[in-house]
C-alpha positions as MATLAB code, in Angstrom:
seq = 'MIAQGSITFGVLVPCRNEEAVIGRRLKNLLGAAWPDSDGAHELVVIDDGSKDDTARCAEELLSAGGASELQTAVVKSSRPPGKNGAISTGLEQLSERVDVVVLTDADVVMDPGALEALADAFAEEPMLGMASGVQSLHSSLPRDGSAPPSETAMGLYDSWTRWVRRIESKRGRLFSVHGQLLAWRRDLELEPGALFADDLELMLQLRRLHPDRTVRMVEGARFHEERSSARDLQDLRRAQAYLQAAPFMDAPELGLQGWLYRRLPPNAPELSIAGLALLAAAAWMWWGSAGLAGLLTLSLVLLIHPAPRRVMRLLRVIQRARRAPTPPGATLAWETPRA';
ca = [
       0.000    0.000    0.000;
       1.300    3.445   -0.905;
       1.954    5.768    2.025;
      -0.723    8.345    2.761;
       1.613   10.822    4.456;
       1.555   13.376    1.650;
      -2.251   13.786    1.785;
      -3.933   16.223    4.164;
      -7.731   16.271    4.378;
     -10.053   19.224    4.779;
     -13.431   17.832    5.902;
     -16.509   20.052    5.454;
     -19.794   19.436    7.307;
     -22.474   21.896    6.098;
     -25.535   21.874    8.339;
     -28.857   23.622    8.842;
     -31.014   22.911   11.900;
     -29.175   19.649   12.596;
     -29.107   19.851   16.397;
     -30.619   16.340   16.577;
     -27.810   14.688   14.605;
     -24.708   16.916   14.580;
     -23.409   15.373   17.819;
     -23.648   11.895   16.353;
     -21.820   12.997   13.202;
     -18.965   14.679   15.037;
     -18.527   11.773   17.454;
     -18.248    9.541   14.403;
     -15.634   11.798   12.790;
     -13.607   12.243   15.977;
     -13.568    8.493   16.510;
     -12.566    7.698   12.933;
      -9.126    6.464   11.883;
      -7.627    9.542   10.222;
      -4.864    8.767    7.713;
      -1.242    9.566    8.425;
      -0.359   13.039    7.203;
       2.585   15.415    7.172;
       0.335   18.087    8.681;
      -2.832   18.329   10.736;
      -6.098   17.493    9.041;
      -8.831   20.140    9.180;
     -12.501   19.754   10.128;
     -14.896   22.644    9.488;
     -18.570   22.689   10.496;
     -20.491   25.341    8.541;
     -23.754   26.542   10.076;
     -26.121   27.693    7.331;
     -28.446   29.935    9.321;
     -29.724   27.339   11.794;
     -32.591   28.367   14.064;
     -31.717   25.735   16.660;
     -28.561   25.002   18.684;
     -26.638   23.264   15.910;
     -23.622   25.576   16.139;
     -23.463   25.531   19.951;
     -23.672   21.721   20.077;
     -20.900   21.434   17.511;
     -18.655   23.904   19.327;
     -19.105   22.172   22.679;
     -18.393   18.721   21.302;
     -15.327   19.760   19.309;
     -13.835   21.701   22.200;
     -14.333   18.736   24.524;
     -13.337   15.903   22.225;
     -10.970   17.356   19.652;
      -8.161   15.078   18.476;
      -4.554   16.255   18.435;
      -4.182   15.513   14.717;
      -7.155   17.751   13.873;
      -7.665   21.476   13.514;
     -11.380   22.141   14.046;
     -13.664   25.131   13.559;
     -17.359   25.994   13.594;
     -18.218   28.931   11.334;
     -21.305   30.764   10.129;
     -21.940   30.683    6.395;
     -20.984   33.978    4.772;
     -22.898   33.266    1.563;
     -26.600   33.358    0.638;
     -28.630   30.584    2.330;
     -28.159   27.129    0.891;
     -25.825   24.181    0.980;
     -23.833   25.486   -1.988;
     -23.034   28.697   -0.136;
     -22.139   26.754    3.005;
     -19.707   24.597    1.012;
     -18.107   27.700   -0.516;
     -17.726   29.205    2.965;
     -16.065   25.996    4.129;
     -13.653   26.004    1.204;
     -12.602   29.541    2.128;
     -11.813   28.375    5.681;
      -9.413   25.621    4.604;
      -5.709   26.395    4.679;
      -3.357   25.986    1.740;
      -2.024   22.765    3.296;
      -5.182   20.826    2.439;
      -4.718   18.439   -0.484;
      -8.116   16.727   -0.604;
     -11.518   18.200    0.278;
     -14.006   15.788    1.882;
     -17.667   16.806    1.863;
     -19.973   14.952    4.227;
     -23.513   15.478    5.514;
     -24.442   16.011    9.147;
     -26.983   13.177    9.211;
     -24.760   10.266    8.165;
     -22.014    8.235    9.839;
     -19.190    6.315    8.190;
     -17.107    3.236    8.852;
     -14.058    3.874   11.061;
     -11.657    3.282    8.166;
     -13.524    5.309    5.523;
     -11.120    8.263    5.536;
      -8.110    5.964    5.332;
      -9.704    4.210    2.348;
     -10.178    7.567    0.605;
      -6.565    8.532    1.315;
      -5.347    5.203   -0.090;
      -7.403    5.717   -3.258;
      -5.933    9.184   -3.932;
      -2.405    8.043   -3.068;
      -2.548    5.002   -5.335;
      -4.092    6.742   -8.373;
      -2.518   10.119   -9.241;
      -5.190   10.787  -11.891;
      -8.070   10.223   -9.476;
      -9.904   13.534   -9.355;
     -12.961   12.639   -7.288;
     -13.972    9.763   -5.043;
     -17.408    8.881   -3.694;
     -18.325    6.735   -0.725;
     -20.592    3.671   -0.819;
     -24.114    4.229    0.477;
     -25.612    1.926    3.105;
     -29.257    2.504    4.136;
     -30.734    1.820    7.564;
     -34.003    2.205    9.415;
     -32.089    3.943   12.243;
     -28.527    4.773   13.304;
     -26.871    4.452   16.741;
     -26.855    7.738   18.648;
     -23.245    7.246   19.772;
     -21.918    7.790   16.234;
     -20.811    4.197   15.688;
     -21.336    2.493   12.345;
     -24.136   -0.111   12.348;
     -22.952   -3.679   11.667;
     -25.488   -4.564    8.961;
     -27.787   -2.912    6.430;
     -31.443   -2.850    7.445;
     -33.164   -0.770    4.762;
     -31.437   -1.651    1.479;
     -33.976   -2.746   -1.099;
     -33.435   -4.482   -4.414;
     -33.649   -1.149   -6.250;
     -30.947    0.340   -3.991;
     -28.710   -2.685   -4.547;
     -29.227   -2.430   -8.312;
     -28.237    1.249   -8.441;
     -25.159    0.430   -6.340;
     -24.236   -2.249   -8.891;
     -24.545    0.313  -11.729;
     -22.259    2.678   -9.830;
     -19.688   -0.082   -9.420;
     -19.673   -0.776  -13.155;
     -19.145    2.917  -13.934;
     -16.493    3.204  -11.236;
     -14.388    0.444  -12.782;
     -14.088    2.626  -15.882;
     -13.274    5.678  -13.776;
     -16.475    7.337  -14.965;
     -18.790    7.243  -11.952;
     -21.745    9.544  -12.662;
     -24.147    9.461   -9.699;
     -21.744   10.437   -6.933;
     -22.882   10.632   -3.300;
     -22.689   14.083   -1.728;
     -23.051   12.459    1.703;
     -19.383   11.410    1.390;
     -17.559   12.971   -1.531;
     -13.868   13.864   -1.903;
     -11.897   15.721   -4.566;
      -8.401   17.119   -5.030;
      -8.160   20.694   -3.809;
      -5.954   21.866   -6.691;
      -8.762   21.141   -9.182;
     -10.522   24.240   -7.769;
     -14.029   22.801   -7.848;
     -16.845   24.784   -6.233;
     -20.641   24.421   -6.441;
     -22.600   27.123   -8.215;
     -26.341   27.506   -8.709;
     -27.552   23.919   -9.106;
     -29.564   22.253   -6.348;
     -27.694   18.966   -6.870;
     -24.360   20.205   -5.512;
     -22.706   16.776   -5.748;
     -23.794   16.270   -9.358;
     -22.683   19.798  -10.221;
     -19.220   19.182   -8.763;
     -18.879   15.947  -10.758;
     -20.018   17.636  -14.000;
     -17.614   20.491  -13.336;
     -14.719   18.073  -12.926;
     -15.595   16.124  -16.065;
     -15.869   19.357  -18.061;
     -12.718   21.086  -16.785;
     -10.529   18.013  -16.224;
     -11.732   15.298  -18.647;
      -8.585   13.216  -18.098;
      -9.327   12.788  -14.382;
     -11.130    9.701  -13.102;
     -14.150    9.543  -10.780;
     -14.557    6.384   -8.704;
     -16.528    4.851   -5.862;
     -14.219    3.679   -3.071;
     -15.450    0.403   -1.594;
     -13.761    0.908    1.761;
     -15.360    4.331    2.231;
     -18.828    3.257    3.322;
     -21.265    5.736    4.850;
     -24.520    4.918    6.620;
     -27.739    6.850    6.142;
     -31.217    6.658    7.674;
     -34.271    6.406    5.487;
     -35.875    9.851    5.547;
     -39.136   10.293    7.451;
     -40.288   12.424    4.494;
     -39.165   10.149    1.689;
     -41.717   11.340   -0.890;
     -40.688   14.975   -0.418;
     -37.012   14.023   -0.536;
     -37.470   12.042   -3.776;
     -39.394   14.929   -5.358;
     -36.667   17.413   -4.448;
     -33.981   15.126   -5.853;
     -35.948   14.654   -9.080;
     -36.370   18.415   -9.446;
     -32.656   18.905   -8.821;
     -31.823   16.258  -11.430;
     -34.051   17.885  -14.045;
     -32.416   21.240  -13.338;
     -28.981   19.695  -13.951;
     -30.004   17.623  -16.997;
     -29.191   20.254  -19.684;
     -25.559   20.298  -18.497;
     -25.213   16.569  -19.170;
     -24.901   17.100  -22.918;
     -21.280   18.217  -22.484;
     -19.012   16.585  -25.105;
     -16.711   15.322  -22.346;
     -19.489   13.044  -21.066;
     -20.023   11.313  -24.412;
     -22.618    8.541  -24.626;
     -22.856    8.330  -20.834;
     -24.000   11.948  -20.610;
     -26.436   11.484  -23.497;
     -28.073    8.523  -21.760;
     -28.315   10.250  -18.358;
     -29.681   13.362  -20.063;
     -32.514   11.499  -21.774;
     -33.357    8.210  -20.082;
     -34.249    9.195  -16.472;
     -36.324   12.302  -17.396;
     -38.280   10.271  -19.978;
     -38.507    7.082  -17.927;
     -42.346    7.197  -17.548;
     -42.930    7.257  -21.308;
     -40.153    4.750  -21.987;
     -41.689    2.364  -19.447;
     -45.108    2.618  -21.090;
     -43.549    2.071  -24.520;
     -41.659   -0.964  -23.231;
     -44.804   -2.493  -21.754;
     -46.663   -1.835  -25.018;
     -43.953   -3.623  -26.990;
     -44.062   -6.584  -24.587;
     -47.852   -6.735  -24.913;
     -47.621   -6.635  -28.706;
     -45.020   -9.404  -28.715;
     -47.093  -11.531  -26.323;
     -50.157  -11.084  -28.546;
     -48.242  -11.948  -31.717;
     -46.712  -15.113  -30.246;
     -49.398  -16.434  -27.912;
     -52.566  -14.416  -28.532;
     -54.950  -13.666  -25.667;
     -53.266  -16.297  -23.484;
     -49.980  -14.396  -23.841;
     -51.613  -11.112  -22.804;
     -53.228  -12.780  -19.810;
     -49.887  -14.299  -18.811;
     -48.118  -10.940  -19.122;
     -50.789   -9.243  -17.002;
     -50.529  -11.955  -14.346;
     -46.737  -11.704  -14.284;
     -46.966   -7.895  -13.925;
     -49.362   -8.199  -10.988;
     -47.112  -10.763   -9.304;
     -44.041   -8.549   -9.767;
     -45.833   -5.579   -8.208;
     -46.059   -7.520   -4.968;
     -42.282   -7.177   -4.637;
     -40.992   -3.909   -3.068;
     -38.472   -3.223   -5.877;
     -41.033   -2.848   -8.728;
     -43.263   -0.809   -6.421;
     -40.305    1.463   -5.682;
     -39.692    1.908   -9.421;
     -43.370    2.724  -10.004;
     -43.285    5.314   -7.243;
     -40.154    6.915   -8.709;
     -41.807    7.100  -12.121;
     -44.694    9.012  -10.549;
     -42.208   11.295   -8.791;
     -40.526   12.082  -12.139;
     -43.914   13.020  -13.592;
     -44.626   15.298  -10.632;
     -41.199   16.922  -10.945;
     -41.767   17.646  -14.626;
     -45.160   19.215  -13.898;
     -43.729   21.321  -11.071;
     -40.080   22.011  -11.942;
     -37.857   23.902   -9.553;
     -38.402   27.658  -10.096;
     -35.248   29.403  -11.394;
     -35.250   31.830   -8.464;
     -35.969   29.284   -5.742;
     -33.782   29.387   -2.657;
     -31.008   26.838   -2.344;
     -31.662   26.591    1.397;
     -32.340   23.003    2.393;
     -33.421   21.141    5.470;
     -34.058   17.432    5.986;
     -37.144   16.715    8.117;
     -36.314   14.764   11.285;
     -38.559   12.181   12.887;
];
């Protein structure tokens, strides 16, 4: 394994009204195995206009449990409300010593060795521009900041999308990166702009400005996330953010991959109907009415399984997002509802 000593991390935790979870996140970070470095790693919590005690909780925990190899700070966002502005504020706070920026959400936890795995990935591959963690979904997370031992809320659909990410990652062309744990080289000068999907915007920016750089998912960098108590609202917001970013996916640097992501997900409802119509026509041509009856029965049986039901629900969400797209002047301020 290549030594990590030349890599210094700058970890950013943007948060807004996260009093209920910020303690858990910071305990998890303070208890993590930070990679060896020539200088101190930096941890910055950016409070994006919280109305609760998020900032105070973070300050108290960091002052009481700070590690010697860390420089920590809690700052107020100096930009307009929104996660993008909070990230930009955090980037301004990092010193010139930072080699790799790590963006992570306040409501997730990660495996103890996740940061070391990210450091290994950047050390071993000089052309690696961006690295994403591996998502693990749970019904709940321990309050002490420890990583749960097993997945409790991963469905077939979630496993399938993880498989797609792994295929893309092998080619160094991961598209759907996870903003809950995302790292990139500081000297690439990436910074989110006006898109709601900050993680997708950062990836598109890297692919456009540095097409020779790779983007991968690091298997050892696993993060754990709770299923949202407002899942429908969360899915709608993500769909709206995706549609807002879709026009930027036609960049020449993205090639066929960008063309497919630009057109397939936004048109998935119509494509699904067309696919079912073709299957029905084929069943009729080959087996007549018995074939149609068999296809209908098979469809009803499949809908009993959670994965097809999840796909159907996402198709409805895409339709809703297209009918009510994100207004151009909408605020980038965000807040995840807590149970």
